[in-house]
Phi, psi and omega in degrees: 000333182287336180284339182287317181288331174298320178296314174296324173296318178299314181293325175291316179296315180295325177294321179292327173288321180291322181293336178269356174298140185255343181238152181296324179295320181292319184287327172296321181288324177295321179296321187282331173291316178301313177307311185293317179301312182300315180298321178298314178296322177292318176291320177297319179297320175297319184286324185256015174294150179288118181297338179274349178215078182289158181296141178294137179302317182294322184290325180293309177301326179295319179295315180296321178291323176297322176291326183290319176298317179300316186293320177298314177298316174303311177302314182293325175291328176294316178293325178290325174295322176294317176295316177305315182291324174299311183292319177298317179296314183292322179290323174296320179298316182296317184291322181289327175291317179296316179300319183283333180287329186272000000 
């Protein structure tokens, strides 16, 4: 059971660090590290579980779905940051073109 709380702690820590990332490359690097950590924790949990009381399959699926949702949200955040940078760049180009034309 302690590995489940460790997994929850990892996901909450990773989501807060990914949400404070300012660039998409930092966010992508954070996601790949977190993926490796998640898989390592999951494998450790399965190896060290009590044979007389194995992890419930629905609990295991819930953990995996939570992580998949987190990974998708992180990827979407990266895409939105990239889009924001592009729109800002276009806006700056338009405002400088307008200023030079006047």
